[in-house]
DSSP file (Angstrom, degrees, kcal/mol; ACC not computed):
  #  RESIDUE AA STRUCTURE BP1 BP2  ACC     N-H-->O    O-->H-N    N-H-->O    O-->H-N    TCO  KAPPA ALPHA  PHI   PSI    X-CA   Y-CA   Z-CA
    1    1 A M              0   0    0      0, 0.0     3,-0.0     0, 0.0     5,-0.0   0.000 360.0 360.0 360.0 128.4  -23.0   -7.8    5.8
    2    2 A N     >  -     0   0    0      1,-0.2     4,-1.6     2,-0.0     3,-0.4  -0.668 360.0-151.4 -77.2 120.2  -21.0   -8.1    2.6
    3    3 A P  T  4 S+     0   0    0      0, 0.0    -1,-0.2     0, 0.0     0, 0.0   0.733  93.3  56.8 -64.9 -23.7  -22.8  -10.7    0.3
    4    4 A I  T  4 S+     0   0    0      1,-0.2    -2,-0.0     3,-0.0     0, 0.0   0.886 115.8  33.0 -74.6 -37.4  -19.5  -11.6   -1.3
    5    5 A T  T  4 S+     0   0    0     -3,-0.4     2,-0.3     2,-0.1    -1,-0.2   0.603  96.5 100.3 -95.7 -11.6  -17.7  -12.6    2.0
    6    6 A A     <  -     0   0    0     -4,-1.6     6,-0.0     1,-0.0     0, 0.0  -0.578  67.3-137.1 -79.9 136.0  -20.7  -13.9    3.8
    7    7 A L        -     0   0    0     -2,-0.3     5,-0.1     1,-0.1    -2,-0.1  -0.637  23.8-106.0 -87.8 145.1  -21.0  -17.7    3.9
    8    8 A P    >>  -     0   0    0      0, 0.0     3,-2.0     0, 0.0     4,-1.1  -0.373  38.7-105.2 -62.2 153.4  -24.3  -19.4    3.4
    9    9 A P  T 34 S+     0   0    0      0, 0.0     3,-0.3     0, 0.0    -2,-0.1   0.813 119.9  58.4 -52.6 -34.2  -25.8  -20.8    6.7
   10   10 A S  T 34 S+     0   0    0      1,-0.2    -3,-0.0     0, 0.0     0, 0.0   0.694 108.5  45.7 -71.5 -16.2  -24.9  -24.4    5.6
   11   11 A V  T <4 S+     0   0    0     -3,-2.0    -1,-0.2     2,-0.1     3,-0.1   0.628  85.1 108.8-100.5 -17.6  -21.2  -23.5    5.3
   12   12 A E  S  < S-     0   0    0     -4,-1.1     3,-0.1    -3,-0.3    -6,-0.0  -0.286  83.9 -89.7 -62.2 146.1  -20.7  -21.5    8.5
   13   13 A P        -     0   0    0      0, 0.0    -1,-0.1     0, 0.0     2,-0.1  -0.225  42.6-110.7 -60.6 143.6  -18.7  -23.3   11.2
   14   14 A H     >  -     0   0    0      1,-0.1     4,-2.1    -3,-0.1     3,-0.4  -0.467  23.6-121.6 -71.8 146.1  -20.6  -25.4   13.6
   15   15 A S  H  > S+     0   0    0      1,-0.2     4,-2.5     2,-0.2     5,-0.1   0.810 113.1  55.6 -63.7 -29.1  -20.7  -24.0   17.1
   16   16 A A  H  > S+     0   0    0      2,-0.2     4,-2.4     1,-0.2    -1,-0.2   0.904 107.8  48.9 -70.1 -37.7  -19.1  -27.2   18.5
   17   17 A D  H  > S+     0   0    0     -3,-0.4     4,-2.4     2,-0.2    -2,-0.2   0.908 112.9  47.5 -63.6 -43.4  -16.1  -26.7   16.1
   18   18 A T  H  X S+     0   0    0     -4,-2.1     4,-2.6     1,-0.2    -2,-0.2   0.912 111.4  51.0 -64.0 -42.8  -15.8  -23.0   17.1
   19   19 A D  H  X S+     0   0    0     -4,-2.5     4,-2.2     1,-0.2    -2,-0.2   0.899 111.2  47.7 -62.4 -41.2  -16.0  -24.0   20.7
   20   20 A E  H  X S+     0   0    0     -4,-2.4     4,-2.6     2,-0.2    -1,-0.2   0.900 111.5  50.2 -66.1 -41.6  -13.2  -26.6   20.2
   21   21 A R  H  X S+     0   0    0     -4,-2.4     4,-2.4     2,-0.2    -2,-0.2   0.913 111.0  49.4 -63.3 -41.5  -11.1  -24.2   18.4
   22   22 A D  H  X S+     0   0    0     -4,-2.6     4,-2.3     2,-0.2    -2,-0.2   0.911 111.1  49.7 -63.8 -41.7  -11.5  -21.7   21.1
   23   23 A L  H  X S+     0   0    0     -4,-2.2     4,-2.1     2,-0.2    -2,-0.2   0.913 111.0  49.6 -62.7 -43.7  -10.6  -24.3   23.8
   24   24 A A  H  X S+     0   0    0     -4,-2.6     4,-2.6     1,-0.2    -1,-0.2   0.896 110.3  50.3 -64.5 -39.5   -7.5  -25.3   21.8
   25   25 A A  H  X S+     0   0    0     -4,-2.4     4,-1.4     2,-0.2    -2,-0.2   0.896 110.8  48.8 -68.1 -38.0   -6.5  -21.6   21.6
   26   26 A R  H  <>S+     0   0    0     -4,-2.3     5,-2.2     2,-0.2     4,-0.3   0.861 111.1  50.9 -66.5 -35.7   -6.9  -21.1   25.3
   27   27 A L  H ><5S+     0   0    0     -4,-2.1     3,-1.5     1,-0.2    -2,-0.2   0.916 107.5  52.5 -65.0 -45.0   -4.9  -24.2   25.9
   28   28 A A  H 3<5S+     0   0    0     -4,-2.6    -1,-0.2     1,-0.3    -2,-0.2   0.797 104.9  55.6 -64.2 -27.5   -2.1  -23.0   23.7
   29   29 A R  T 3<5S-     0   0    0     -4,-1.4    -1,-0.3    -5,-0.1    -2,-0.2   0.551 119.9-113.7 -79.1  -6.8   -2.1  -19.7   25.7
   30   30 A G  T < 5 +     0   0    0     -3,-1.5    -3,-0.2    -4,-0.3    -2,-0.1   0.796  53.2 168.1  81.3  30.4   -1.5  -21.8   28.8
   31   31 A E    >>< -     0   0    0     -5,-2.2     4,-1.3     1,-0.2     3,-0.9  -0.667  29.5-150.2 -75.0 117.1   -4.8  -21.1   30.6
   32   32 A P  H 3> S+     0   0    0      0, 0.0     4,-2.3     0, 0.0     5,-0.2   0.860  95.9  58.6 -56.4 -35.6   -5.2  -23.6   33.4
   33   33 A A  H 3> S+     0   0    0      1,-0.2     4,-2.0     2,-0.2     5,-0.1   0.849 100.8  57.3 -63.9 -30.7   -9.0  -23.5   33.2
   34   34 A A  H <> S+     0   0    0     -3,-0.9     4,-2.1     2,-0.2    -1,-0.2   0.897 105.7  49.2 -67.7 -37.2   -8.6  -24.7   29.6
   35   35 A L  H  X S+     0   0    0     -4,-1.3     4,-2.8     2,-0.2     5,-0.3   0.937 109.5  52.7 -64.5 -44.3   -6.7  -27.8   30.7
   36   36 A D  H  X S+     0   0    0     -4,-2.3     4,-2.4     1,-0.2    -2,-0.2   0.891 110.4  48.1 -55.9 -39.2   -9.4  -28.4   33.3
   37   37 A E  H  X S+     0   0    0     -4,-2.0     4,-2.6     2,-0.2    -1,-0.2   0.885 110.1  50.7 -71.5 -37.4  -12.0  -28.3   30.6
   38   38 A V  H  X S+     0   0    0     -4,-2.1     4,-2.8     2,-0.2     5,-0.3   0.900 112.7  47.2 -66.5 -41.8  -10.1  -30.6   28.3
   39   39 A V  H  X S+     0   0    0     -4,-2.8     4,-2.1     1,-0.2     5,-0.3   0.921 114.5  46.2 -65.0 -42.5   -9.8  -33.1   31.2
   40   40 A E  H  < S+     0   0    0     -4,-2.4     4,-0.3    -5,-0.3    -2,-0.2   0.918 118.5  42.2 -66.8 -40.6  -13.4  -32.8   32.0
   41   41 A R  H  < S+     0   0    0     -4,-2.6    -2,-0.2    -5,-0.2     4,-0.2   0.886 133.2  16.7 -71.9 -41.9  -14.5  -33.1   28.4
   42   42 A Y  H  X S+     0   0    0     -4,-2.8     4,-2.3    -5,-0.2     5,-0.2   0.411  92.4 100.6-118.0   1.1  -12.1  -35.9   27.3
   43   43 A G  H  X S+     0   0    0     -4,-2.1     4,-2.3    -5,-0.3     5,-0.2   0.922  86.7  46.8 -59.3 -49.0  -10.8  -37.6   30.5
   44   44 A R  H  > S+     0   0    0     -4,-0.3     4,-2.7    -5,-0.3    -1,-0.2   0.905 113.0  49.7 -60.6 -42.7  -13.1  -40.6   30.3
   45   45 A R  H  > S+     0   0    0      2,-0.2     4,-2.4     1,-0.2    -1,-0.2   0.893 110.8  49.9 -63.5 -39.6  -12.4  -41.1   26.6
   46   46 A V  H  X S+     0   0    0     -4,-2.3     4,-2.6     2,-0.2    -2,-0.2   0.925 113.4  45.1 -64.8 -46.4   -8.7  -41.0   27.2
   47   47 A V  H  X S+     0   0    0     -4,-2.3     4,-2.8     2,-0.2    -2,-0.2   0.909 113.8  49.6 -62.5 -42.9   -8.9  -43.5   30.1
   48   48 A A  H  X S+     0   0    0     -4,-2.7     4,-2.0    -5,-0.2    -2,-0.2   0.902 112.7  47.3 -66.3 -40.7  -11.2  -45.8   28.1
   49   49 A L  H  X S+     0   0    0     -4,-2.4     4,-2.6     2,-0.2    -2,-0.2   0.938 113.4  48.1 -64.2 -46.4   -8.9  -45.7   25.0
   50   50 A A  H  X S+     0   0    0     -4,-2.6     4,-2.3     1,-0.2    -2,-0.2   0.911 109.8  52.9 -64.7 -40.7   -5.8  -46.4   27.2
   51   51 A R  H  <>S+     0   0    0     -4,-2.8     5,-3.3     1,-0.2     6,-0.4   0.916 112.0  45.3 -60.1 -41.1   -7.5  -49.3   28.9
   52   52 A R  H ><5S+     0   0    0     -4,-2.0     3,-1.5     3,-0.2    -2,-0.2   0.922 112.8  50.0 -67.2 -44.6   -8.4  -50.9   25.6
   53   53 A L  H 3<5S+     0   0    0     -4,-2.6    -1,-0.2     1,-0.3    -2,-0.2   0.830 109.6  52.1 -63.2 -33.5   -4.9  -50.3   24.2
   54   54 A L  T 3<5S-     0   0    0     -4,-2.3     3,-0.3    -5,-0.2    -1,-0.3   0.344 121.8-105.6 -87.4   6.5   -3.3  -51.8   27.3
   55   55 A G  T < 5 -     0   0    0     -3,-1.5    -3,-0.2     1,-0.2    -2,-0.1   0.839  67.3 -64.6  73.7  33.8   -5.5  -54.9   27.0
   56   56 A W  S   <S+     0   0    0     -5,-3.3    -1,-0.2     1,-0.2     2,-0.2   0.799 105.5 127.0  62.2  31.6   -7.8  -54.0   29.9
   57   57 A S    >   -     0   0    0     -6,-0.4     3,-0.6    -3,-0.3    -1,-0.2  -0.487  66.8 -67.0-106.5-177.7   -5.0  -54.2   32.4
   58   58 A E  T 3  S+     0   0    0      1,-0.2    -1,-0.2    -2,-0.2    -2,-0.0  -0.198 100.2  62.9 -65.4 157.5   -3.7  -51.7   34.9
   59   59 A G  T 3>  +     0   0    0     -3,-0.1     4,-2.4     3,-0.0    -1,-0.2   0.292  58.8 114.0 115.2  -9.0   -2.0  -48.5   33.9
   60   60 A A  H <> S+     0   0    0     -3,-0.6     4,-2.5     1,-0.2     5,-0.2   0.881  80.9  50.4 -64.2 -37.4   -4.8  -46.6   32.1
   61   61 A D  H  > S+     0   0    0      2,-0.2     4,-2.5     1,-0.2    -1,-0.2   0.907 110.8  49.1 -65.1 -40.3   -5.0  -43.9   34.7
   62   62 A D  H  > S+     0   0    0      2,-0.2     4,-2.4     1,-0.2    -2,-0.2   0.900 111.5  49.8 -65.3 -41.3   -1.2  -43.4   34.6
   63   63 A V  H  X S+     0   0    0     -4,-2.4     4,-2.6     2,-0.2    -2,-0.2   0.931 110.3  50.9 -60.4 -46.5   -1.4  -43.2   30.8
   64   64 A A  H  X S+     0   0    0     -4,-2.5     4,-2.6     1,-0.2     5,-0.2   0.904 108.6  51.2 -59.0 -43.6   -4.2  -40.7   31.1
   65   65 A Q  H  X S+     0   0    0     -4,-2.5     4,-2.1     1,-0.2    -1,-0.2   0.932 110.8  48.4 -62.9 -42.5   -2.2  -38.6   33.5
   66   66 A D  H  X S+     0   0    0     -4,-2.4     4,-2.5     2,-0.2    -2,-0.2   0.897 109.7  53.7 -63.4 -37.9    0.8  -38.6   31.1
   67   67 A V  H  X S+     0   0    0     -4,-2.6     4,-2.6     1,-0.2    -2,-0.2   0.965 112.0  42.9 -60.7 -51.5   -1.4  -37.6   28.2
   68   68 A F  H  X S+     0   0    0     -4,-2.6     4,-2.3     1,-0.2    -1,-0.2   0.841 112.8  53.1 -69.8 -30.1   -2.8  -34.6   30.0
   69   69 A L  H  X S+     0   0    0     -4,-2.1     4,-2.7    -5,-0.2    -1,-0.2   0.928 110.4  47.6 -65.9 -43.1    0.6  -33.6   31.3
   70   70 A A  H  X S+     0   0    0     -4,-2.5     4,-2.6     2,-0.2    -2,-0.2   0.887 110.8  51.7 -62.2 -41.0    1.9  -33.7   27.7
   71   71 A V  H  X S+     0   0    0     -4,-2.6     4,-0.6     2,-0.2    -1,-0.2   0.930 112.1  46.6 -61.4 -44.6   -1.1  -31.7   26.6
   72   72 A W  H >< S+     0   0    0     -4,-2.3     3,-0.6     1,-0.2    -2,-0.2   0.935 117.3  42.6 -64.5 -45.6   -0.3  -29.1   29.2
   73   73 A Q  H 3< S+     0   0    0     -4,-2.7    -1,-0.2     1,-0.2    -2,-0.2   0.815 129.2  27.1 -71.0 -30.8    3.4  -29.0   28.4
   74   74 A K  H >< S+     0   0    0     -4,-2.6     3,-1.8    -5,-0.2     4,-0.4   0.048  78.6 121.5-121.4  24.8    3.0  -29.0   24.7
   75   75 A G  G X< S+     0   0    0     -3,-0.6     3,-1.2    -4,-0.6   -47,-0.2   0.811  71.1  63.9 -61.5 -28.5   -0.4  -27.4   24.2
   76   76 A R  G 3  S+     0   0    0      1,-0.3    -1,-0.3    -4,-0.2   -48,-0.1   0.713  92.6  63.9 -68.1 -17.7    1.2  -24.7   22.1
   77   77 A S  G <  S+     0   0    0     -3,-1.8     2,-0.7    -6,-0.1    -1,-0.3   0.640  74.4 103.5 -82.1 -14.4    2.2  -27.3   19.5
   78   78 A F    <   -     0   0    0     -3,-1.2   -50,-0.1    -4,-0.4     6,-0.0  -0.607  50.1-175.1 -71.0 112.4   -1.5  -28.1   18.8
   79   79 A R        -     0   0    0     -2,-0.7    -1,-0.2   -51,-0.0    -3,-0.0   0.551  37.6-120.6 -87.8 -11.4   -2.1  -26.3   15.4
   80   80 A G  S    S+     0   0    0      3,-0.1     4,-0.1     2,-0.1    -2,-0.1   0.613  77.5 124.3  80.3  13.0   -5.8  -27.0   15.2
   81   81 A E  S    S+     0   0    0      2,-0.1     2,-0.3     0, 0.0    -3,-0.0   0.768  77.3  34.4 -76.8 -24.0   -5.4  -28.9   11.9
   82   82 A A  S    S-     0   0    0      1,-0.1    -2,-0.1     2,-0.0     2,-0.0  -0.784 103.5 -85.3-118.1 168.0   -7.1  -31.9   13.5
   83   83 A Q     >  -     0   0    0     -2,-0.3     4,-1.9     1,-0.1     5,-0.1  -0.373  39.6-114.7 -69.0 155.5   -9.8  -32.1   16.1
   84   84 A L  H  > S+     0   0    0      1,-0.2     4,-2.5     2,-0.2     5,-0.2   0.879 116.6  54.7 -59.3 -40.4   -8.7  -31.9   19.7
   85   85 A W  H  > S+     0   0    0      1,-0.2     4,-2.7     2,-0.2    -1,-0.2   0.897 105.6  52.7 -64.2 -37.1   -9.9  -35.5   20.3
   86   86 A T  H  > S+     0   0    0      2,-0.2     4,-2.1     1,-0.2    -1,-0.2   0.903 109.6  48.7 -60.6 -42.8   -7.8  -36.7   17.4
   87   87 A Y  H  X S+     0   0    0     -4,-1.9     4,-1.9     2,-0.2    -2,-0.2   0.927 113.6  46.5 -61.5 -47.8   -4.8  -35.0   19.0
   88   88 A L  H  X S+     0   0    0     -4,-2.5     4,-2.3     1,-0.2    -2,-0.2   0.874 111.0  52.6 -63.7 -38.7   -5.5  -36.5   22.4
   89   89 A A  H  X S+     0   0    0     -4,-2.7     4,-2.5     2,-0.2    -1,-0.2   0.906 107.5  51.5 -67.8 -41.0   -6.0  -40.0   20.9
   90   90 A A  H  X S+     0   0    0     -4,-2.1     4,-2.3     2,-0.2    -1,-0.2   0.911 112.0  46.0 -62.2 -42.5   -2.7  -39.8   19.1
   91   91 A I  H  X S+     0   0    0     -4,-1.9     4,-2.7     2,-0.2     5,-0.2   0.896 111.6  53.0 -65.3 -40.5   -0.9  -38.9   22.3
   92   92 A T  H  X S+     0   0    0     -4,-2.3     4,-2.5     2,-0.2    -2,-0.2   0.903 108.7  49.6 -61.6 -42.6   -2.8  -41.7   24.1
   93   93 A V  H  X S+     0   0    0     -4,-2.5     4,-2.5     2,-0.2    -2,-0.2   0.942 112.6  46.9 -62.5 -47.8   -1.7  -44.3   21.6
   94   94 A N  H  X S+     0   0    0     -4,-2.3     4,-2.0     1,-0.2    -2,-0.2   0.919 113.6  47.2 -63.1 -43.5    1.9  -43.2   21.8
   95   95 A R  H  X S+     0   0    0     -4,-2.7     4,-2.3     1,-0.2    -1,-0.2   0.888 112.2  51.1 -65.3 -38.9    1.9  -43.2   25.7
   96   96 A S  H  X S+     0   0    0     -4,-2.5     4,-2.6    -5,-0.2    -1,-0.2   0.903 108.7  51.1 -64.5 -41.0    0.2  -46.6   25.7
   97   97 A R  H  X S+     0   0    0     -4,-2.5     4,-2.5     2,-0.2    -1,-0.2   0.926 109.8  50.1 -61.0 -42.6    2.8  -48.0   23.4
   98   98 A S  H  X S+     0   0    0     -4,-2.0     4,-2.4     1,-0.2    -2,-0.2   0.910 111.0  49.3 -61.5 -42.5    5.5  -46.7   25.7
   99   99 A T  H  X S+     0   0    0     -4,-2.3     4,-2.3     2,-0.2    -1,-0.2   0.931 110.9  49.2 -62.5 -46.5    3.8  -48.3   28.7
  100  100 A L  H  X S+     0   0    0     -4,-2.6     4,-2.7     2,-0.2    -2,-0.2   0.895 110.9  50.9 -62.7 -39.7    3.5  -51.6   26.9
  101  101 A R  H  X S+     0   0    0     -4,-2.5     4,-2.6     2,-0.2    -1,-0.2   0.915 109.7  49.7 -62.3 -44.0    7.2  -51.5   25.8
  102  102 A R  H  X S+     0   0    0     -4,-2.4     4,-2.5     2,-0.2    -2,-0.2   0.893 111.9  48.8 -64.1 -39.3    8.3  -50.8   29.4
  103  103 A R  H  X S+     0   0    0     -4,-2.3     4,-2.9     2,-0.2     5,-0.3   0.935 111.2  49.7 -63.3 -46.3    6.2  -53.7   30.6
  104  104 A W  H  X S+     0   0    0     -4,-2.7     4,-2.5     1,-0.2    -2,-0.2   0.928 113.2  45.5 -58.7 -46.9    7.6  -56.0   28.0
  105  105 A L  H  X S+     0   0    0     -4,-2.6     4,-2.5     2,-0.2    -1,-0.2   0.907 113.4  50.2 -64.8 -41.6   11.2  -54.9   28.9
  106  106 A A  H  X S+     0   0    0     -4,-2.5     4,-2.9     2,-0.2     5,-0.2   0.939 112.4  47.3 -63.8 -49.4   10.5  -55.3   32.7
  107  107 A D  H  X S+     0   0    0     -4,-2.9     4,-2.1     1,-0.2    -2,-0.2   0.913 113.9  47.4 -60.0 -44.8    9.0  -58.8   32.2
  108  108 A R  H  X S+     0   0    0     -4,-2.5     4,-1.8    -5,-0.3    -1,-0.2   0.902 113.3  48.0 -66.3 -40.0   11.9  -59.9   30.0
  109  109 A T  H  X S+     0   0    0     -4,-2.5     4,-2.0     2,-0.2    -2,-0.2   0.913 110.9  49.9 -62.4 -46.4   14.4  -58.5   32.5
  110  110 A L  H  X S+     0   0    0     -4,-2.9     4,-0.9     1,-0.2    -2,-0.2   0.878 110.1  51.3 -65.4 -36.2   12.8  -60.2   35.5
  111  111 A R  H  < S+     0   0    0     -4,-2.1     3,-0.3    -5,-0.2    -1,-0.2   0.904 110.4  50.4 -63.4 -40.7   12.7  -63.5   33.6
  112  112 A A  H  < S+     0   0    0     -4,-1.8     4,-0.3     1,-0.2    -2,-0.2   0.844 116.3  39.1 -69.7 -34.5   16.4  -63.2   32.8
  113  113 A I  H  X S+     0   0    0     -4,-2.0     4,-2.4     1,-0.2     3,-0.3   0.492  87.2  96.7 -92.2  -3.6   17.5  -62.4   36.4
  114  114 A A  H  X S+     0   0    0     -4,-0.9     4,-2.4    -3,-0.3     5,-0.2   0.887  82.5  52.0 -56.4 -40.4   15.2  -64.8   38.1
  115  115 A P  H  > S+     0   0    0      0, 0.0     4,-1.7     0, 0.0    -1,-0.2   0.922 111.7  47.8 -62.6 -38.4   17.9  -67.6   38.4
  116  116 A F  H  > S+     0   0    0     -3,-0.3     4,-2.3    -4,-0.3    -2,-0.2   0.873 110.0  51.2 -68.3 -38.4   20.2  -65.1   40.0
  117  117 A R  H  X S+     0   0    0     -4,-2.4     4,-1.3     1,-0.2    -1,-0.2   0.914 108.2  52.5 -66.5 -41.8   17.6  -63.8   42.4
  118  118 A A  H  < S+     0   0    0     -4,-2.4     3,-0.3    -5,-0.2    -1,-0.2   0.900 110.7  48.4 -58.3 -40.8   16.8  -67.4   43.5
  119  119 A Q  H >< S+     0   0    0     -4,-1.7     3,-1.3     1,-0.2     6,-0.2   0.895 109.6  50.8 -66.3 -41.8   20.5  -68.0   44.2
  120  120 A S  H 3< S+     0   0    0     -4,-2.3    -1,-0.2     1,-0.3    -2,-0.2   0.695 108.9  52.9 -74.9 -15.4   20.9  -64.9   46.2
  121  121 A Q  T 3< S+     0   0    0     -4,-1.3    -1,-0.3    -3,-0.3    -2,-0.2   0.338  77.2 123.4 -97.7   8.3   17.9  -65.8   48.3
  122  122 A A  S X> S-     0   0    0     -3,-1.3     4,-2.3     1,-0.1     3,-0.6  -0.362  75.4-113.8 -64.0 147.7   19.1  -69.2   49.2
  123  123 A P  H 3>>S+     0   0    0      0, 0.0     4,-1.4     0, 0.0     5,-0.8   0.876 116.5  50.9 -52.8 -40.7   19.3  -69.6   53.1
  124  124 A Q  H 345S+     0   0    0      1,-0.2    -4,-0.1     2,-0.2    -2,-0.0   0.843 111.6  48.0 -71.2 -30.1   23.1  -69.9   53.1
  125  125 A A  H <45S+     0   0    0     -3,-0.6    -1,-0.2    -6,-0.2    -4,-0.1   0.857 113.6  46.7 -73.9 -34.8   23.4  -66.7   51.0
  126  126 A L  H  <5S-     0   0    0     -4,-2.3    -2,-0.2    -5,-0.0    -1,-0.2   0.695 108.1-125.9 -81.3 -19.3   21.1  -64.7   53.2
  127  127 A G  T  <5 -     0   0    0     -4,-1.4    -3,-0.2    -5,-0.3     6,-0.2   0.978  19.9-156.3  68.0  79.8   22.7  -65.9   56.4
  128  128 A A      < +     0   0    0     -5,-0.8    -1,-0.1     4,-0.1    -4,-0.1   0.566  57.4 106.5 -69.5  -7.9   19.7  -67.3   58.2
  129  129 A D  S  > S-     0   0    0      1,-0.1     4,-1.7     4,-0.0     5,-0.1  -0.192  85.0-106.7 -73.0 168.4   21.3  -66.8   61.6
  130  130 A E  H  > S+     0   0    0      1,-0.2     4,-2.4     2,-0.2     5,-0.2   0.811 115.0  58.7 -67.3 -31.8   20.1  -64.1   64.0
  131  131 A T  H  > S+     0   0    0      2,-0.2     4,-2.4     1,-0.2    -1,-0.2   0.943 106.1  47.9 -69.0 -43.8   23.2  -61.9   63.6
  132  132 A A  H  > S+     0   0    0      1,-0.2     4,-2.6     2,-0.2    -1,-0.2   0.910 112.7  50.1 -60.7 -40.2   22.7  -61.6   59.8
  133  133 A Q  H  X S+     0   0    0     -4,-1.7     4,-2.5     1,-0.2    -1,-0.2   0.900 109.8  49.8 -62.0 -41.8   19.0  -60.7   60.5
  134  134 A A  H  X S+     0   0    0     -4,-2.4     4,-2.1     2,-0.2    -1,-0.2   0.889 111.2  49.2 -63.5 -41.3   20.0  -58.1   63.0
  135  135 A V  H  X S+     0   0    0     -4,-2.4     4,-2.8     2,-0.2     5,-0.2   0.944 111.1  49.6 -63.8 -48.5   22.5  -56.5   60.6
  136  136 A R  H  X S+     0   0    0     -4,-2.6     4,-2.7     1,-0.2    -2,-0.2   0.923 111.6  49.4 -56.7 -45.2   19.9  -56.4   57.8
  137  137 A A  H  X S+     0   0    0     -4,-2.5     4,-1.1     2,-0.2    -1,-0.2   0.897 110.8  49.3 -60.6 -40.6   17.5  -54.8   60.1
  138  138 A A  H >X S+     0   0    0     -4,-2.1     4,-0.6     2,-0.2     3,-0.5   0.924 111.9  48.5 -63.5 -46.7   20.0  -52.2   61.2
  139  139 A I  H >< S+     0   0    0     -4,-2.8     3,-1.2     1,-0.2    -2,-0.2   0.898 107.8  55.2 -60.5 -41.7   20.9  -51.4   57.6
  140  140 A A  H 3< S+     0   0    0     -4,-2.7    -1,-0.2     1,-0.2    -2,-0.2   0.776 104.7  54.8 -66.4 -25.2   17.2  -51.1   56.7
  141  141 A R  H << S+     0   0    0     -4,-1.1    -1,-0.2    -3,-0.5    -2,-0.2   0.622  87.3 101.1 -81.5 -14.2   16.8  -48.5   59.5
  142  142 A L  S << S-     0   0    0     -3,-1.2     2,-0.0    -4,-0.6    -3,-0.0  -0.310  87.5 -93.0 -68.3 154.4   19.6  -46.2   58.2
  143  143 A P    >>  -     0   0    0      0, 0.0     4,-2.6     0, 0.0     3,-0.5  -0.361  44.7-102.9 -63.7 153.1   18.7  -43.1   56.2
  144  144 A Q  H 3> S+     0   0    0      1,-0.2     4,-2.4     2,-0.2     5,-0.2   0.824 118.3  51.5 -50.1 -45.6   18.6  -43.7   52.5
  145  145 A T  H 3> S+     0   0    0      1,-0.2     4,-1.5     2,-0.2    -1,-0.2   0.895 114.5  42.1 -64.2 -43.2   22.0  -42.1   51.7
  146  146 A Y  H <> S+     0   0    0     -3,-0.5     4,-2.3     2,-0.2    -1,-0.2   0.867 112.9  53.8 -69.6 -37.7   23.9  -44.1   54.3
  147  147 A R  H  X S+     0   0    0     -4,-2.6     4,-2.7     1,-0.2     5,-0.2   0.908 106.1  53.0 -65.1 -40.1   22.1  -47.3   53.5
  148  148 A E  H  X S+     0   0    0     -4,-2.4     4,-2.7    -5,-0.3     5,-0.2   0.912 110.2  48.5 -61.3 -42.7   23.1  -46.9   49.8
  149  149 A V  H  X S+     0   0    0     -4,-1.5     4,-2.5     2,-0.2     5,-0.3   0.924 112.5  46.5 -62.3 -46.1   26.8  -46.5   50.8
  150  150 A I  H  X>S+     0   0    0     -4,-2.3     4,-2.5     2,-0.2     5,-0.8   0.907 115.1  46.7 -66.2 -42.5   26.8  -49.5   53.1
  151  151 A V  I  X>S+     0   0    0     -4,-2.7     5,-2.5    -5,-0.2     4,-1.0   0.929 115.3  45.1 -64.6 -46.3   25.0  -51.7   50.5
  152  152 A L  I  <5S+     0   0    0     -4,-2.7     6,-2.6    -5,-0.2    -2,-0.2   0.905 121.2  38.3 -66.6 -39.4   27.2  -50.6   47.6
  153  153 A R  I  <5S+     0   0    0     -4,-2.5    -2,-0.2    -5,-0.2    -3,-0.2   0.942 130.5  20.6 -78.0 -47.4   30.4  -51.0   49.6
  154  154 A Y  I  <5S+     0   0    0     -4,-2.5    -3,-0.2    -5,-0.3    -2,-0.1   0.778 131.9  33.6-100.3 -30.3   29.9  -54.1   51.7
  155  155 A L  I  <<S+     0   0    0     -4,-1.0    -3,-0.2    -5,-0.8    -4,-0.1   0.829 130.0  32.6 -96.5 -35.6   27.2  -56.0   50.0
  156  156 A E  S   <S-     0   0    0     -5,-2.5    -4,-0.2    -6,-0.2    -3,-0.2   0.555 100.8-136.1 -92.8  -8.9   27.9  -55.2   46.4
  157  157 A E        +     0   0    0     -6,-0.3    -4,-0.2     1,-0.2    -3,-0.2   0.833  41.0 164.1  57.4  40.2   31.6  -55.0   47.1
  158  158 A L        -     0   0    0     -6,-2.6    -1,-0.2     1,-0.1    -2,-0.1  -0.502  41.4-105.5 -78.9 154.8   32.3  -51.9   45.1
  159  159 A S     >  -     0   0    0     -2,-0.2     4,-2.3     1,-0.1     5,-0.2  -0.293  31.1-107.0 -73.0 166.8   35.5  -50.0   45.8
  160  160 A V  H  > S+     0   0    0      1,-0.2     4,-2.3     2,-0.2     5,-0.2   0.902 123.1  51.8 -62.6 -41.1   35.5  -46.8   47.7
  161  161 A R  H  > S+     0   0    0      2,-0.2     4,-2.3     1,-0.2    -1,-0.2   0.919 109.4  49.4 -60.7 -44.8   36.1  -44.8   44.5
  162  162 A Q  H  4 S+     0   0    0      1,-0.2    -2,-0.2     2,-0.2    -1,-0.2   0.891 111.2  49.5 -64.9 -37.3   33.2  -46.6   42.7
  163  163 A V  H  < S+     0   0    0     -4,-2.3    -1,-0.2     1,-0.2    -2,-0.2   0.913 110.0  51.1 -63.1 -42.7   30.9  -45.9   45.7
  164  164 A A  H  <        0   0    0     -4,-2.3    -2,-0.2     1,-0.3    -1,-0.2   0.877 360.0 360.0 -65.6 -36.9   32.0  -42.2   45.6
  165  165 A E     <        0   0    0     -4,-2.3    -1,-0.3    -5,-0.2    -2,-0.2   0.544 360.0 360.0 -68.9 360.0   31.2  -42.0   41.8
């Protein structure tokens, strides 16, 4: 051992740091087992962080799934300048923010269209008679592509050209 290049024992990298760097390197190479290990090691922490960021409401599991999907797809971008948990936490924060923005937008949109929904669900608009119910039931049984055409053309009153587009 060269005394000039050897580090004193107190300066040598900690085995956990070495293990984490090795895990990050394996992840960057696209090893599926490395992703499994990351999920096993950090999954609970990611879910817990997402749950807290979302205000203890639903969606933490979905955020965690998005986080690990992003890690798998972009694992090569992890340069190892930060700890792996720091990298995962940053992704979790960003995915949680996106989820909260989508919720806010959905709530705002639903509040804005609520008056229109109430009008369209009035008994006279729905056609409470048996014929209208039978027609709706028949449309509901159609395959998705045919149902879309019928709804767009006859219920939304789009032109044939608009439906085709």
